[in-house]
N, C-alpha and C positions, 0 to 999 in steps of 0.2 A: 449502489451503496455510497452515496455521496458523503455520509457522515463518518464512515469507518475508514480512516486514513489520516494522513497529516495534511494540514492546511496552513498556508502562510497567512497570518493575520497581523494586525498592526503591532502587537506586542511580541511577536515571534512565531514559532511553530506550535500549532495545536495538534497534538497527537491523540487519536481516538482509536480504541481497540475494543472489539467484541469478543470476549472469551468466556463463555458460560462455565467452562471447566476450571477457571482460575479463582483462587482465593485472593491473590494480589498480583499486580503487574507493575513492573518498573521498567525504565528505559535507560540504557547505557549509551550516552552520546560520546562520540569520538573526541569532542572538545572538553569534556568534563571528567574529573576523577571519580566523582560519586554518582551513583545511579539516581534518577529522579523517579519518585514514586507516583504512579498514576492514581487518581482518585476513583474509587468505585462509585459511579454516578447512579447506577441502577442495579438492583438485585439480580437481574437477568444476566449480568456479566459485562456491562458496558463500562469501560474505564476511559479516563481522559486526563491529560496534563498539558499545561502550557510550558513550552521550553523557550526562555527568553533569548533565543539566538535567531538572527534574521537571515543568516546565510545557510545554504543547503549543507547539512551535515549527515554523515552516516550514523545510524543508531541500531541498537540491538534490543529486542524485547526480552525481558526476564519474566517468565510466567511461572508462578508458584501454584501448584495444585493443592488439593485438600490433604494430601499425604506429606506435604513439605518438599516435594520434588520440584526443582527449578529447571525449566527448559529455556535455553537461550536460542533465539532465532531472529533472523532478519524479518522485519515487517514486510509481508508480500506487497503491500501498497507503497513501500518506500522506493521502489525502483523507478517510479515515474511512468509516463506514457511511452508507448512505442512511437518513435519519432515520426514515422511516415504513415501511420494508420489512416488519418483523415484524407491525405493526398491520394493514397492508393485506393481507398474506398470511393472517393469522388470520381477518379478515373474509371474504376470498375463500373460505377453506376452510369457513366457516360458511354460505356462500351469500348473504352480505349486501353484498359488495363488487362493484360492477359496472364499475369502472374499473381492474381489475387488469392489463389490457393495457398500462397506462402503467408498470407495474412489472416484469412478467415479460419475459424475453428481453433484448434489447439495444436501446439507443437513443442517438442523438447528444444530448449535453447539454453544459452548461458549469458548472463549479464553481470558485470562487476565480479567475475570469477566464481559466480554461484550458479549451479545448474538448476533448472526448474522447467516448468511448463508455461509457455506464453499462451494465454487465452484472451482474445479480444472480443468484447461484445460490441456489435456495431449498430444496435438498434437505435442508439441515441443520435446516430448520423442520418437516420431515415427522415425524410420529409413527407408529410402527408398533406395533400391539398384537396 
């Protein structure tokens, strides 16, 4: 899902969210007082906004459903990559990593004080010849 997450572009961060259940989505950035409204780009529930900040900031999504209920949550894609995934996978493929079970599949973990499930897909690291 290369399109659903935040991307650093020339003008700042482009935040993209797919929420079919949402009527509107805004983002509260730690550096700003007011929330930034995401534009509904597609009726299926695809929202996007450009945040003109080039440094990595924490942000919260504000998702409003059809009943007017607003849910605030951290964007699951905002946590970044697991630092060692490619190194561990390459060692595993070479037969020299014996703790790959700590990486593959899913496991409960905590990052930035938030509990969740870490799931790494490793298909993009496969090489077919």
